[in-house]
C-alpha angles and dihedrals in degrees: 000000000000126000125247089253092055090049091048091050091049091050091049091047090051094046093049092048090051091051093049091047090055092048092048092047093051093047092046092050090048090053089061091059124081110267143152114281091245090055091050090052091051091050089053089052090052091051092049093049092048089052090050089051090052090052091051091050090052091051093050095050110081092191117052114239111247111255 
């Protein structure tokens, strides 16, 4: 049985992953639309930062979230 803190951490992990997935999805969809090169570069930055955030979340979570 897991503690309330472990459940809270798992819920936070899940919520942050969902948020990053939405950000990455929106940026990826935007990249498939015609845009100025500078906008495309910024969208790539957004995708990279979201990936970094996902990596940090994985490192903070001692118990892997069930997939």
